[in-house]
N, C-alpha and C positions, 0 to 999 in steps of 0.2 A: 360342296356337292352333297346332295341328299343321300341318304342311306340306300334308297331304291335305285338311284343311278349307279352307285358303286356295285350293287349286286348284278346289274345287267351287263356291265363291261366284262368281256371275256379276258381272262388272264393270258397274256402272251409271253412266251419264253423262247429264247434262242436255243437251238440244238447245240449241245456241247460235244464236239467230236472232231476228229480229223479224217478227211477223206484220203484216198490213195495219192492224189496229186499233192495235197498238203504235206503228207508224210514224206513223199519223194523230194519235195522242195526243201524240207528241213534237212534231210540227209545230204543233198547236193550242196546246200549252203554251208553246212558244217565242214564238208570236205574241201570246198573252195577256201573257206576261211582258214582252216588249218594249213592248207597248202601255201597260202600267202605268208603266214608266219614262219613256216619251215624254210621257204625259199629265201626270205630276207635274212634269216639267221645264218643260212649257208653262205649267202653272199657276203655277209659281214665277216664271217670266218675266213673266207678266201681272200678278201681284199686286205684285211689286216688293220688298216687305219680308218677310223670313222669318217674322216674328211673326204676320203675317196668315194664313199657311198653317196654323198650329197652331190 
């Protein structure tokens, strides 16, 4: 590319940020994810033997 062509091309950048929906989905996903691990740990504790979980 010539130097003149490079000068004419506008520089495009993506906006770096989170909207309200994005932030809400991150919080909801982390709550669901932690709930899955807490529930499985509680189930393991109540069952007693690992074979019964399968």
